N, CA, C and O atoms as a DFTB+ gen file, in Angstrom:
752 C
 N C O
     1  1      15.094      12.551     -56.106
     2  2      15.258      13.492     -55.036
     3  2      14.345      13.078     -53.881
     4  3      13.172      12.767     -54.086
     5  1      14.889      13.079     -52.688
     6  2      14.128      12.718     -51.502
     7  2      14.116      13.886     -50.540
     8  3      15.148      14.496     -50.261
     9  1      12.943      14.183     -50.042
    10  2      12.800      15.257     -49.070
    11  2      11.892      14.755     -47.963
    12  3      10.830      14.190     -48.225
    13  1      12.308      14.959     -46.745
    14  2      11.541      14.515     -45.600
    15  2      11.164      15.741     -44.788
    16  3      12.023      16.392     -44.193
    17  1       9.862      16.054     -44.766
    18  2       9.401      17.225     -44.025
    19  2       8.377      16.794     -42.991
    20  3       7.682      15.795     -43.177
    21  1       8.285      17.534     -41.917
    22  2       7.300      17.268     -40.871
    23  2       6.233      18.360     -40.919
    24  3       6.527      19.536     -41.136
    25  1       4.982      17.934     -40.708
    26  2       3.861      18.866     -40.721
    27  2       3.129      18.773     -39.395
    28  3       3.166      17.732     -38.740
    29  1       2.462      19.854     -38.989
    30  2       1.785      19.827     -37.690
    31  2       0.597      18.879     -37.629
    32  3       0.269      18.359     -36.563
    33  1      -0.051      18.652     -38.771
    34  2      -1.178      17.724     -38.796
    35  2      -1.358      17.183     -40.203
    36  3      -0.664      17.600     -41.130
    37  1      -2.288      16.257     -40.359
    38  2      -2.474      15.612     -41.652
    39  2      -3.082      16.570     -42.675
    40  3      -2.862      16.411     -43.876
    41  1      -3.842      17.561     -42.213
    42  2      -4.397      18.541     -43.143
    43  2      -3.301      19.338     -43.833
    44  3      -3.367      19.557     -45.042
    45  1      -2.296      19.773     -43.082
    46  2      -1.169      20.502     -43.659
    47  2      -0.388      19.611     -44.611
    48  3       0.091      20.069     -45.649
    49  1      -0.262      18.347     -44.260
    50  2       0.429      17.395     -45.128
    51  2      -0.350      17.211     -46.437
    52  3       0.239      17.154     -47.517
    53  1      -1.673      17.120     -46.326
    54  2      -2.497      16.961     -47.526
    55  2      -2.382      18.181     -48.427
    56  3      -2.362      18.045     -49.651
    57  1      -2.307      19.370     -47.841
    58  2      -2.137      20.586     -48.638
    59  2      -0.797      20.567     -49.364
    60  3      -0.721      20.943     -50.534
    61  1       0.269      20.128     -48.676
    62  2       1.584      20.036     -49.314
    63  2       1.572      18.979     -50.418
    64  3       2.228      19.150     -51.446
    65  1       0.831      17.889     -50.213
    66  2       0.713      16.869     -51.266
    67  2       0.029      17.442     -52.498
    68  3       0.400      17.122     -53.627
    69  1      -0.971      18.290     -52.278
    70  2      -1.685      18.909     -53.395
    71  2      -0.760      19.816     -54.195
    72  3      -0.778      19.796     -55.425
    73  1       0.047      20.610     -53.499
    74  2       1.004      21.496     -54.179
    75  2       2.013      20.655     -54.961
    76  3       2.346      20.985     -56.099
    77  1       2.496      19.578     -54.358
    78  2       3.444      18.701     -55.046
    79  2       2.803      18.060     -56.268
    80  3       3.441      17.945     -57.315
    81  1       1.541      17.641     -56.143
    82  2       0.855      17.024     -57.280
    83  2       0.680      18.017     -58.419
    84  3       0.797      17.648     -59.588
    85  1       0.398      19.291     -58.084
    86  2       0.255      20.323     -59.118
    87  2       1.563      20.584     -59.852
    88  3       1.554      20.980     -61.018
    89  1       2.694      20.364     -59.172
    90  2       3.992      20.585     -59.817
    91  2       4.539      19.318     -60.465
    92  3       5.671      19.306     -60.947
    93  1       3.746      18.260     -60.479
    94  2       4.156      17.033     -61.159
    95  2       4.950      16.065     -60.303
    96  3       5.457      15.069     -60.819
    97  1       5.069      16.324     -59.028
    98  2       5.798      15.426     -58.131
    99  2       4.814      14.469     -57.461
   100  3       3.638      14.786     -57.284
   101  1       5.310      13.315     -57.100
   102  2       4.483      12.353     -56.385
   103  2       5.061      12.195     -54.980
   104  3       6.254      11.938     -54.812
   105  1       4.212      12.349     -53.988
   106  2       4.689      12.210     -52.621
   107  2       3.613      11.556     -51.780
   108  3       2.500      11.323     -52.251
   109  1       3.941      11.264     -50.547
   110  2       2.979      10.674     -49.637
   111  2       3.237      11.188     -48.235
   112  3       4.294      11.749     -47.947
   113  1       2.273      10.992     -47.384
   114  2       2.392      11.403     -45.993
   115  2       2.236      10.182     -45.105
   116  3       1.501       9.247     -45.424
   117  1       2.927      10.210     -44.007
   118  2       2.712       9.198     -42.991
   119  2       2.593       9.901     -41.660
   120  3       3.194      10.953     -41.443
   121  1       1.822       9.321     -40.780
   122  2       1.549       9.936     -39.506
   123  2       2.073       9.026     -38.405
   124  3       1.838       7.818     -38.418
   125  1       2.771       9.609     -37.471
   126  2       3.217       8.858     -36.309
   127  2       2.142       9.004     -35.244
   128  3       1.830      10.108     -34.799
   129  1       1.589       7.879     -34.847
   130  2       0.488       7.902     -33.899
   131  2       0.806       7.031     -32.697
   132  3       1.763       6.257     -32.693
   133  1      -0.006       7.180     -31.706
   134  2       0.072       6.321     -30.538
   135  2      -0.272       4.893     -30.973
   136  3      -1.353       4.681     -31.523
   137  1       0.600       3.912     -30.750
   138  2       0.311       2.554     -31.223
   139  2      -0.850       1.891     -30.496
   140  3      -1.367       0.878     -30.965
   141  1      -1.268       2.440     -29.364
   142  2      -2.368       1.848     -28.616
   143  2      -3.724       2.418     -29.011
   144  3      -4.753       1.877     -28.608
   145  1      -3.752       3.502     -29.794
   146  2      -5.010       4.130     -30.185
   147  2      -5.933       3.174     -30.943
   148  3      -7.130       3.153     -30.655
   149  1      -5.437       2.383     -31.894
   150  2      -6.355       1.459     -32.573
   151  2      -7.012       0.457     -31.629
   152  3      -8.128       0.005     -31.887
   153  1      -6.337       0.110     -30.547
   154  2      -6.949      -0.809     -29.585
   155  2      -8.195      -0.173     -28.964
   156  3      -9.191      -0.854     -28.718
   157  1      -8.131       1.129     -28.714
   158  2      -9.311       1.810     -28.179
   159  2     -10.435       1.813     -29.211
   160  3     -11.589       1.524     -28.894
   161  1     -10.078       2.144     -30.449
   162  2     -11.092       2.226     -31.496
   163  2     -11.733       0.874     -31.772
   164  3     -12.948       0.773     -31.946
   165  1     -10.908      -0.156     -31.808
   166  2     -11.395      -1.460     -32.248
   167  2     -11.917      -2.343     -31.129
   168  3     -12.567      -3.352     -31.403
   169  1     -11.653      -1.993     -29.876
   170  2     -12.123      -2.861     -28.798
   171  2     -13.035      -2.122     -27.825
   172  3     -14.192      -2.505     -27.655
   173  1     -12.536      -1.077     -27.191
   174  2     -13.312      -0.440     -26.130
   175  2     -14.597       0.209     -26.628
   176  3     -15.663      -0.004     -26.051
   177  1     -14.506       0.992     -27.683
   178  2     -15.697       1.673     -28.195
   179  2     -16.746       0.657     -28.655
   180  3     -17.905       0.773     -28.256
   181  1     -16.385      -0.341     -29.482
   182  2     -17.405      -1.326     -29.868
   183  2     -17.948      -2.139     -28.693
   184  3     -19.141      -2.438     -28.651
   185  1     -17.092      -2.498     -27.746
   186  2     -17.574      -3.281     -26.598
   187  2     -18.613      -2.511     -25.786
   188  3     -19.629      -3.073     -25.378
   189  1     -18.361      -1.246     -25.557
   190  2     -19.318      -0.433     -24.799
   191  2     -20.636      -0.326     -25.562
   192  3     -21.709      -0.458     -24.974
   193  1     -20.555      -0.089     -26.864
   194  2     -21.765       0.065     -27.676
   195  2     -22.554      -1.242     -27.749
   196  3     -23.775      -1.239     -27.590
   197  1     -21.870      -2.348     -27.987
   198  2     -22.559      -3.647     -28.064
   199  2     -23.149      -4.005     -26.699
   200  3     -24.253      -4.546     -26.634
   201  1     -22.444      -3.718     -25.622
   202  2     -22.971      -4.003     -24.281
   203  2     -24.232      -3.183     -24.003
   204  3     -25.176      -3.680     -23.390
   205  1     -24.244      -1.934     -24.452
   206  2     -25.432      -1.103     -24.254
   207  2     -26.619      -1.670     -25.025
   208  3     -27.740      -1.692     -24.517
   209  1     -26.375      -2.128     -26.248
   210  2     -27.464      -2.723     -27.030
   211  2     -27.883      -4.055     -26.419
   212  3     -29.065      -4.399     -26.427
   213  1     -26.911      -4.812     -25.884
   214  2     -27.215      -6.104     -25.261
   215  2     -28.189      -5.922     -24.095
   216  3     -29.059      -6.762     -23.867
   217  1     -28.036      -4.822     -23.365
   218  2     -28.941      -4.560     -22.252
   219  2     -30.373      -4.345     -22.730
   220  3     -31.323      -4.609     -21.994
   221  1     -30.526      -3.870     -23.952
   222  2     -31.860      -3.632     -24.505
   223  2     -32.407      -4.834     -25.263
   224  3     -33.591      -5.152     -25.151
   225  1     -31.550      -5.507     -26.036
   226  2     -32.003      -6.624     -26.861
   227  2     -30.834      -7.548     -27.157
   228  3     -29.934      -7.199     -27.921
   229  1     -30.851      -8.713     -26.556
   230  2     -29.768      -9.680     -26.770
   231  2     -29.738     -10.171     -28.213
   232  3     -28.659     -10.415     -28.753
   233  1     -30.895     -10.320     -28.845
   234  2     -30.942     -10.814     -30.231
   235  2     -30.290      -9.818     -31.185
   236  3     -29.559     -10.220     -32.091
   237  1     -30.542      -8.540     -30.997
   238  2     -29.926      -7.513     -31.838
   239  2     -28.426      -7.440     -31.569
   240  3     -27.627      -7.319     -32.498
   241  1     -28.049      -7.514     -30.298
   242  2     -26.627      -7.445     -29.945
   243  2     -25.849      -8.632     -30.499
   244  3     -24.665      -8.494     -30.807
   245  1     -26.481      -9.791     -30.632
   246  2     -25.799     -10.963     -31.192
   247  2     -25.379     -10.685     -32.641
   248  3     -24.254     -11.003     -33.028
   249  1     -26.258     -10.104     -33.431
   250  2     -25.916      -9.740     -34.804
   251  2     -24.876      -8.645     -34.856
   252  3     -23.971      -8.670     -35.691
   253  1     -25.009      -7.677     -33.954
   254  2     -24.004      -6.608     -33.892
   255  2     -22.637      -7.163     -33.576
   256  3     -21.646      -6.802     -34.212
   257  1     -22.584      -8.045     -32.588
   258  2     -21.302      -8.634     -32.185
   259  2     -20.678      -9.402     -33.339
   260  3     -19.460      -9.373     -33.514
   261  1     -21.497     -10.089     -34.130
   262  2     -20.967     -10.834     -35.278
   263  2     -20.315      -9.886     -36.280
   264  3     -19.227     -10.176     -36.777
   265  1     -20.956      -8.765     -36.585
   266  2     -20.375      -7.797     -37.521
   267  2     -19.101      -7.193     -36.942
   268  3     -18.113      -7.033     -37.658
   269  1     -19.112      -6.857     -35.658
   270  2     -17.915      -6.283     -35.027
   271  2     -16.763      -7.279     -35.075
   272  3     -15.625      -6.894     -35.341
   273  1     -17.045      -8.555     -34.822
   274  2     -16.001      -9.585     -34.882
   275  2     -15.459      -9.719     -36.299
   276  3     -14.247      -9.832     -36.485
   277  1     -16.334      -9.710     -37.299
   278  2     -15.881      -9.832     -38.689
   279  2     -15.034      -8.627     -39.088
   280  3     -13.993      -8.790     -39.724
   281  1     -15.466      -7.422     -38.724
   282  2     -14.698      -6.220     -39.058
   283  2     -13.343      -6.246     -38.355
   284  3     -12.315      -5.984     -38.980
   285  1     -13.337      -6.559     -37.069
   286  2     -12.068      -6.599     -36.329
   287  2     -11.139      -7.675     -36.880
   288  3      -9.937      -7.447     -37.020
   289  1     -11.690      -8.845     -37.193
   290  2     -10.857      -9.925     -37.744
   291  2     -10.297      -9.548     -39.106
   292  3      -9.152      -9.875     -39.420
   293  1     -11.099      -8.859     -39.923
   294  2     -10.599      -8.484     -41.245
   295  2      -9.537      -7.393     -41.160
   296  3      -8.756      -7.215     -42.095
   297  1      -9.501      -6.667     -40.058
   298  2      -8.459      -5.665     -39.869
   299  2      -7.204      -6.241     -39.222
   300  3      -6.090      -5.826     -39.541
   301  1      -7.383      -7.180     -38.329
   302  2      -6.269      -7.641     -37.509
   303  2      -5.593      -8.917     -37.989
   304  3      -4.444      -9.167     -37.624
   305  1      -6.262      -9.728     -38.790
   306  2      -5.688     -11.029     -39.149
   307  2      -4.931     -11.038     -40.480
   308  3      -3.787     -11.491     -40.494
   309  1      -5.492     -10.567     -41.599
   310  2      -4.830     -10.790     -42.899
   311  2      -3.424     -10.230     -43.009
   312  3      -2.514     -10.934     -43.447
   313  1      -3.229      -8.984     -42.622
   314  2      -1.910      -8.366     -42.771
   315  2      -0.808      -9.111     -42.037
   316  3       0.173      -9.515     -42.662
   317  1      -0.939      -9.305     -40.723
   318  2       0.120     -10.008     -39.997
   319  2       0.367     -11.435     -40.501
   320  3       1.511     -11.887     -40.541
   321  1      -0.681     -12.132     -40.878
   322  2      -0.504     -13.509     -41.377
   323  2       0.297     -13.498     -42.669
   324  3       1.242     -14.272     -42.817
   325  1      -0.064     -12.638     -43.595
   326  2       0.637     -12.595     -44.877
   327  2       2.080     -12.115     -44.693
   328  3       2.991     -12.650     -45.325
   329  1       2.295     -11.118     -43.840
   330  2       3.665     -10.649     -43.629
   331  2       4.534     -11.723     -42.988
   332  3       5.716     -11.832     -43.313
   333  1       3.971     -12.512     -42.089
   334  2       4.742     -13.619     -41.508
   335  2       5.034     -14.683     -42.556
   336  3       6.105     -15.291     -42.553
   337  1       4.075     -14.907     -43.454
   338  2       4.306     -15.871     -44.529
   339  2       5.421     -15.380     -45.452
   340  3       6.277     -16.162     -45.864
   341  1       5.410     -14.085     -45.775
   342  2       6.493     -13.520     -46.582
   343  2       7.835     -13.687     -45.878
   344  3       8.825     -14.088     -46.490
   345  1       7.854     -13.375     -44.585
   346  2       9.097     -13.475     -43.816
   347  2       9.611     -14.913     -43.762
   348  3      10.820     -15.139     -43.719
   349  1       8.700     -15.879     -43.765
   350  2       9.099     -17.288     -43.731
   351  2       9.523     -17.788     -45.104
   352  3       9.974     -18.925     -45.238
   353  1       9.382     -16.949     -46.125
   354  2       9.792     -17.349     -47.469
   355  2       8.734     -18.127     -48.233
   356  3       9.030     -18.724     -49.267
   357  1       7.514     -18.127     -47.739
   358  2       6.424     -18.824     -48.423
   359  2       5.928     -17.934     -49.555
   360  3       5.629     -16.757     -49.354
   361  1       5.847     -18.513     -50.740
   362  2       5.357     -17.746     -51.895
   363  2       3.845     -17.593     -51.778
   364  3       3.112     -18.571     -51.626
   365  1       3.402     -16.350     -51.851
   366  2       1.986     -16.048     -51.728
   367  2       1.494     -15.548     -53.077
   368  3       2.111     -14.662     -53.669
   369  1       0.392     -16.100     -53.571
   370  2      -0.148     -15.591     -54.837
   371  2      -0.473     -14.097     -54.731
   372  3      -0.888     -13.619     -53.675
   373  1      -0.284     -13.376     -55.819
   374  2      -0.516     -11.928     -55.827
   375  2      -1.929     -11.570     -55.385
   376  3      -2.133     -10.575     -54.688
   377  1      -2.901     -12.377     -55.788
   378  2      -4.287     -12.087     -55.415
   379  2      -4.455     -12.126     -53.897
   380  3      -5.074     -11.233     -53.317
   381  1      -3.907     -13.151     -53.255
   382  2      -4.019     -13.270     -51.803
   383  2      -3.277     -12.137     -51.102
   384  3      -3.785     -11.574     -50.132
   385  1      -2.089     -11.799     -51.577
   386  2      -1.338     -10.691     -50.996
   387  2      -2.070      -9.369     -51.154
   388  3      -2.096      -8.549     -50.237
   389  1      -2.670      -9.167     -52.331
   390  2      -3.435      -7.943     -52.566
   391  2      -4.657      -7.845     -51.682
   392  3      -4.991      -6.768     -51.187
   393  1      -5.328      -8.973     -51.481
   394  2      -6.498      -8.983     -50.603
   395  2      -6.081      -8.697     -49.162
   396  3      -6.746      -7.938     -48.457
   397  1      -4.985      -9.305     -48.732
   398  2      -4.535      -9.122     -47.350
   399  2      -4.143      -7.682     -47.061
   400  3      -4.272      -7.222     -45.927
   401  1      -3.668      -6.969     -48.067
   402  2      -3.277      -5.574     -47.873
   403  2      -4.435      -4.635     -48.199
   404  3      -4.630      -3.633     -47.511
   405  1      -5.200      -4.947     -49.233
   406  2      -6.273      -4.059     -49.665
   407  2      -7.545      -4.152     -48.846
   408  3      -8.214      -3.143     -48.624
   409  1      -7.892      -5.362     -48.389
   410  2      -9.167      -5.524     -47.691
   411  2      -9.239      -4.714     -46.396
   412  3     -10.261      -4.069     -46.159
   413  1      -8.206      -4.714     -45.545
   414  2      -8.303      -3.857     -44.361
   415  2      -8.479      -2.378     -44.702
   416  3      -9.146      -1.650     -43.967
   417  1      -7.892      -1.933     -45.801
   418  2      -8.075      -0.541     -46.221
   419  2      -9.497      -0.297     -46.701
   420  3     -10.032       0.798     -46.527
   421  1     -10.113      -1.308     -47.303
   422  2     -11.496      -1.171     -47.755
   423  2     -12.455      -1.141     -46.567
   424  3     -13.475      -0.453     -46.604
   425  1     -12.126      -1.884     -45.518
   426  2     -12.988      -1.919     -44.338
   427  2     -12.798      -0.672     -43.481
   428  3     -13.778      -0.048     -43.073
   429  1     -11.573      -0.308     -43.207
   430  2     -11.280       0.895     -42.426
   431  2     -10.993       2.026     -43.422
   432  3      -9.853       2.468     -43.563
   433  1     -12.032       2.478     -44.100
   434  2     -11.898       3.354     -45.258
   435  2     -11.682       4.814     -44.920
   436  3     -11.221       5.567     -45.779
   437  1     -11.988       5.244     -43.725
   438  2     -11.913       6.665     -43.373
   439  2     -10.580       7.319     -43.659
   440  3     -10.551       8.379     -44.284
   441  1      -9.457       6.725     -43.222
   442  2      -8.164       7.380     -43.465
   443  2      -7.739       7.391     -44.932
   444  3      -6.799       8.103     -45.285
   445  1      -8.397       6.629     -45.787
   446  2      -8.013       6.576     -47.199
   447  2      -9.007       7.300     -48.098
   448  3      -8.952       7.154     -49.319
   449  1      -9.919       8.081     -47.510
   450  2     -10.948       8.754     -48.303
   451  2     -10.546      10.200     -48.564
   452  3     -10.381      10.996     -47.639
   453  1     -10.391      10.518     -49.848
   454  2      -9.997      11.858     -50.283
   455  2     -11.104      12.456     -51.139
   456  3     -11.932      11.736     -51.696
   457  1     -11.108      13.773     -51.236
   458  2     -11.964      14.426     -52.209
   459  2     -11.393      14.146     -53.591
   460  3     -10.183      13.972     -53.735
   461  1     -12.233      14.101     -54.595
   462  2     -11.761      13.847     -55.958
   463  2     -10.835      14.967     -56.421
   464  3      -9.912      14.722     -57.196
   465  1     -11.067      16.183     -55.960
   466  2     -10.168      17.300     -56.259
   467  2      -8.988      17.218     -55.291
   468  3      -9.183      17.413     -54.092
   469  1      -7.769      16.936     -55.767
   470  2      -6.647      16.716     -54.857
   471  2      -6.311      17.905     -53.969
   472  3      -5.669      17.728     -52.933
   473  1      -6.728      19.112     -54.345
   474  2      -6.425      20.282     -53.532
   475  2      -7.243      20.326     -52.242
   476  3      -6.899      21.055     -51.312
   477  1      -8.330      19.542     -52.185
   478  2      -9.193      19.563     -50.997
   479  2      -8.732      18.605     -49.915
   480  3      -9.123      18.763     -48.759
   481  1      -7.914      17.617     -50.251
   482  2      -7.356      16.718     -49.241
   483  2      -8.322      15.655     -48.753
   484  3      -9.124      15.121     -49.520
   485  1      -8.234      15.359     -47.477
   486  2      -9.011      14.291     -46.859
   487  2     -10.470      14.695     -46.677
   488  3     -10.779      15.863     -46.444
   489  1     -11.360      13.712     -46.787
   490  2     -12.775      13.962     -46.514
   491  2     -12.988      14.100     -45.013
   492  3     -13.684      15.008     -44.559
   493  1     -12.395      13.211     -44.258
   494  2     -12.514      13.235     -42.798
   495  2     -11.215      13.761     -42.189
   496  3     -10.138      13.483     -42.716
   497  1     -11.293      14.509     -41.100
   498  2     -10.051      14.914     -40.431
   499  2      -9.266      13.656     -40.047
   500  3      -9.820      12.709     -39.489
   501  1      -7.985      13.667     -40.353
   502  2      -7.194      12.443     -40.209
   503  2      -7.224      11.876     -38.790
   504  3      -7.282      10.659     -38.616
   505  1      -7.187      12.736     -37.784
   506  2      -7.155      12.239     -36.419
   507  2      -8.484      11.591     -36.015
   508  3      -8.519      10.791     -35.080
   509  1      -9.566      11.926     -36.704
   510  2     -10.870      11.360     -36.373
   511  2     -11.320      10.276     -37.343
   512  3     -12.318       9.601     -37.090
   513  1     -10.611      10.099     -38.436
   514  2     -11.045       9.165     -39.475
   515  2     -11.236       7.734     -38.971
   516  3     -12.258       7.128     -39.294
   517  1     -10.305       7.159     -38.194
   518  2     -10.547       5.791     -37.713
   519  2     -11.769       5.694     -36.805
   520  3     -12.551       4.750     -36.912
   521  1     -11.932       6.662     -35.919
   522  2     -13.079       6.612     -35.004
   523  2     -14.396       6.810     -35.750
   524  3     -15.391       6.159     -35.429
   525  1     -14.414       7.692     -36.733
   526  2     -15.623       7.887     -37.539
   527  2     -15.940       6.612     -38.311
   528  3     -17.107       6.241     -38.443
   529  1     -14.919       5.942     -38.819
   530  2     -15.142       4.691     -39.547
   531  2     -15.678       3.613     -38.615
   532  3     -16.584       2.867     -38.987
   533  1     -15.132       3.525     -37.418
   534  2     -15.646       2.553     -36.444
   535  2     -17.093       2.888     -36.088
   536  3     -17.922       1.986     -35.963
   537  1     -17.403       4.170     -35.924
   538  2     -18.789       4.572     -35.650
   539  2     -19.701       4.175     -36.810
   540  3     -20.820       3.711     -36.590
   541  1     -19.224       4.355     -38.042
   542  2     -19.998       3.918     -39.209
   543  2     -20.296       2.423     -39.116
   544  3     -21.432       1.997     -39.323
   545  1     -19.256       1.621     -38.800
   546  2     -19.458       0.168     -38.720
   547  2     -20.365      -0.207     -37.555
   548  3     -21.089      -1.198     -37.640
   549  1     -20.342       0.557     -36.476
   550  2     -21.246       0.259     -35.359
   551  2     -22.696       0.526     -35.743
   552  3     -23.588      -0.234     -35.367
   553  1     -22.931       1.586     -36.479
   554  2     -24.293       1.849     -36.960
   555  2     -24.706       0.759     -37.945
   556  3     -25.828       0.256     -37.887
   557  1     -23.790       0.391     -38.858
   558  2     -24.099      -0.702     -39.792
   559  2     -24.352      -2.003     -39.030
   560  3     -25.241      -2.771     -39.397
   561  1     -23.578      -2.254     -37.975
   562  2     -23.769      -3.460     -37.167
   563  2     -25.124      -3.434     -36.464
   564  3     -25.777      -4.470     -36.337
   565  1     -25.547      -2.263     -36.009
   566  2     -26.860      -2.142     -35.385
   567  2     -27.961      -2.471     -36.391
   568  3     -28.917      -3.172     -36.062
   569  1     -27.826      -1.965     -37.612
   570  2     -28.799      -2.281     -38.663
   571  2     -28.808      -3.786     -38.933
   572  3     -29.872      -4.399     -39.020
   573  1     -27.613      -4.380     -39.064
   574  2     -27.545      -5.823     -39.292
   575  2     -28.160      -6.586     -38.120
   576  3     -28.898      -7.549     -38.326
   577  1     -27.859      -6.158     -36.891
   578  2     -28.423      -6.829     -35.723
   579  2     -29.937      -6.793     -35.723
   580  3     -30.588      -7.776     -35.371
   581  1     -30.501      -5.655     -36.120
   582  2     -31.968      -5.553     -36.190
   583  2     -32.530      -6.458     -37.284
   584  3     -33.586      -7.067     -37.111
   585  1     -31.818      -6.545     -38.415
   586  2     -32.290      -7.386     -39.510
   587  2     -32.105      -8.876     -39.230
   588  3     -32.882      -9.698     -39.716
   589  1     -31.096      -9.226     -38.459
   590  2     -30.768     -10.638     -38.222
   591  2     -31.295     -11.153     -36.886
   592  3     -30.854     -12.203     -36.418
   593  1     -32.204     -10.456     -36.282
   594  2     -32.737     -10.867     -34.971
   595  2     -33.305     -12.267     -34.977
   596  3     -33.178     -12.992     -33.990
   597  1     -33.923     -12.653     -36.060
   598  2     -34.613     -13.943     -36.108
   599  2     -33.699     -15.122     -36.421
   600  3     -34.103     -16.278     -36.301
   601  1     -32.462     -14.823     -36.824
   602  2     -31.517     -15.915     -37.081
   603  2     -31.104     -16.538     -35.750
   604  3     -30.629     -15.844     -34.850
   605  1     -31.287     -17.844     -35.635
   606  2     -30.992     -18.530     -34.379
   607  2     -29.607     -19.167     -34.370
   608  3     -28.919     -19.158     -33.349
   609  1     -29.206     -19.715     -35.500
   610  2     -27.940     -20.432     -35.572
   611  2     -26.759     -19.453     -35.579
   612  3     -26.717     -18.543     -36.407
   613  1     -25.799     -19.636     -34.660
   614  2     -24.615     -18.761     -34.676
   615  2     -23.849     -18.842     -35.998
   616  3     -23.259     -17.852     -36.431
   617  1     -23.853     -20.007     -36.639
   618  2     -23.173     -20.133     -37.939
   619  2     -23.830     -19.247     -38.979
   620  3     -23.140     -18.578     -39.749
   621  1     -25.164     -19.233     -39.013
   622  2     -25.858     -18.392     -39.987
   623  2     -25.664     -16.915     -39.678
   624  3     -25.533     -16.099     -40.590
   625  1     -25.645     -16.572     -38.405
   626  2     -25.417     -15.172     -38.036
   627  2     -24.025     -14.739     -38.491
   628  3     -23.872     -13.671     -39.084
   629  1     -23.014     -15.559     -38.218
   630  2     -21.644     -15.208     -38.604
   631  2     -21.479     -15.180     -40.125
   632  3     -20.859     -14.263     -40.663
   633  1     -22.033     -16.181     -40.820
   634  2     -21.939     -16.202     -42.283
   635  2     -22.659     -15.000     -42.889
   636  3     -22.166     -14.391     -43.838
   637  1     -23.809     -14.665     -42.348
   638  2     -24.539     -13.488     -42.838
   639  2     -23.772     -12.207     -42.546
   640  3     -23.789     -11.273     -43.347
   641  1     -23.097     -12.162     -41.397
   642  2     -22.298     -10.981     -41.052
   643  2     -21.140     -10.808     -42.028
   644  3     -20.825      -9.686     -42.423
   645  1     -20.502     -11.915     -42.422
   646  2     -19.420     -11.829     -43.413
   647  2     -19.961     -11.257     -44.719
   648  3     -19.364     -10.346     -45.291
   649  1     -21.078     -11.783     -45.187
   650  2     -21.684     -11.274     -46.414
   651  2     -22.086      -9.814     -46.292
   652  3     -21.932      -9.043     -47.239
   653  1     -22.595      -9.436     -45.140
   654  2     -23.002      -8.050     -44.904
   655  2     -21.807      -7.108     -44.938
   656  3     -21.877      -6.043     -45.551
   657  1     -20.714      -7.487     -44.289
   658  2     -19.517      -6.632     -44.270
   659  2     -18.954      -6.476     -45.677
   660  3     -18.565      -5.376     -46.072
   661  1     -18.908      -7.561     -46.429
   662  2     -18.422      -7.484     -47.813
   663  2     -19.326      -6.569     -48.635
   664  3     -18.838      -5.724     -49.385
   665  1     -20.633      -6.734     -48.500
   666  2     -21.577      -5.914     -49.268
   667  2     -21.466      -4.434     -48.902
   668  3     -21.506      -3.573     -49.781
   669  1     -21.328      -4.138     -47.619
   670  2     -21.225      -2.734     -47.198
   671  2     -19.906      -2.127     -47.673
   672  3     -19.884      -0.982     -48.124
   673  1     -18.810      -2.877     -47.581
   674  2     -17.516      -2.355     -48.049
   675  2     -17.553      -2.070     -49.554
   676  3     -17.017      -1.060     -50.010
   677  1     -18.179      -2.951     -50.312
   678  2     -18.320      -2.717     -51.763
   679  2     -19.235      -1.518     -52.013
   680  3     -18.957      -0.696     -52.886
   681  1     -20.321      -1.418     -51.250
   682  2     -21.249      -0.295     -51.419
   683  2     -20.565       1.042     -51.142
   684  3     -20.824       2.026     -51.835
   685  1     -19.695       1.082     -50.133
   686  2     -18.971       2.323     -49.834
   687  2     -18.113       2.723     -51.028
   688  3     -18.066       3.896     -51.397
   689  1     -17.435       1.752     -51.631
   690  2     -16.586       2.054     -52.799
   691  2     -17.422       2.505     -53.992
   692  3     -16.984       3.352     -54.771
   693  1     -18.607       1.954     -54.140
   694  2     -19.469       2.311     -55.275
   695  2     -20.120       3.676     -55.059
   696  3     -20.251       4.455     -56.003
   697  1     -20.525       3.967     -53.835
   698  2     -21.251       5.198     -53.540
   699  2     -20.320       6.403     -53.387
   700  3     -20.740       7.530     -53.650
   701  1     -19.081       6.198     -52.975
   702  2     -18.155       7.310     -52.726
   703  2     -18.058       8.297     -53.897
   704  3     -18.109       9.504     -53.662
   705  1     -17.919       7.835     -55.149
   706  2     -17.826       8.809     -56.252
   707  2     -19.069       9.689     -56.412
   708  3     -18.974      10.786     -56.963
   709  1     -20.219       9.231     -55.946
   710  2     -21.425      10.054     -56.029
   711  2     -21.312      11.313     -55.173
   712  3     -21.976      12.313     -55.445
   713  1     -20.485      11.266     -54.152
   714  2     -20.255      12.411     -53.272
   715  2     -18.966      13.152     -53.620
   716  3     -18.520      14.023     -52.874
   717  1     -18.370      12.797     -54.763
   718  2     -17.122      13.395     -55.222
   719  2     -15.955      13.009     -54.309
   720  3     -15.041      13.801     -54.079
   721  1     -16.005      11.772     -53.793
   722  2     -14.947      11.234     -52.953
   723  2     -14.237      10.121     -53.723
   724  3     -14.800       9.530     -54.645
   725  1     -13.019       9.853     -53.337
   726  2     -12.328       8.692     -53.880
   727  2     -11.597       7.979     -52.748
   728  3     -11.062       8.612     -51.838
   729  1     -11.586       6.676     -52.819
   730  2     -10.876       5.877     -51.821
   731  2      -9.549       5.455     -52.425
   732  3      -9.512       4.736     -53.424
   733  1      -8.473       5.899     -51.825
   734  2      -7.147       5.630     -52.339
   735  2      -6.551       4.496     -51.515
   736  3      -6.332       4.625     -50.311
   737  1      -6.295       3.385     -52.197
   738  2      -5.718       2.230     -51.517
   739  2      -4.246       2.128     -51.893
   740  3      -3.880       2.282     -53.058
   741  1      -3.413       1.868     -50.904
   742  2      -1.977       1.780     -51.139
   743  2      -1.543       0.330     -51.061
   744  3      -1.922      -0.403     -50.148
   745  1      -0.742      -0.070     -52.037
   746  2      -0.198      -1.424     -52.085
   747  2       1.315      -1.330     -52.197
   748  3       1.844      -0.367     -52.752
   749  1       2.015      -2.336     -51.666
   750  2       3.490      -2.280     -51.772
   751  2       3.964      -2.460     -53.195
   752  3       5.168      -2.439     -53.452
């Protein structure tokens, strides 16, 4: 049985999902959003923040910029590359396909964070979840920039930023259950 209903916001959709889950049905919600909104979240907000830090400390901003580049690249590159490979008929190992779909969800975790009790729905309001997640990464980038101030080589800064982003994404997944949250990742 298929039913397509529209809800005024993601909170109402989450409540309907909870009722469906209690009755033994499995359903999902999707949100139609402005396609340009992620560009604001992923480019304008970080650029303004990094520029403000650059005015105070170029060494700190260099580390911040490296983390922002790694986060943006991990969101923008894997999915489109893998989908184009699928479209071209190239066989992709399951592990690589899973990483390409799962890793962006692990990095941009806000929209996939639910309370462990399904009746409570999303941890963050859906319309603010991407921006809150970007703000989280900007604070993490500021911390990394402060810690990596003494690194001179751009290669070491970028390599350290990759390791930092991976460590923080894993830490979020490990720490979330302590707050009674769960990160739900969707795969095809």
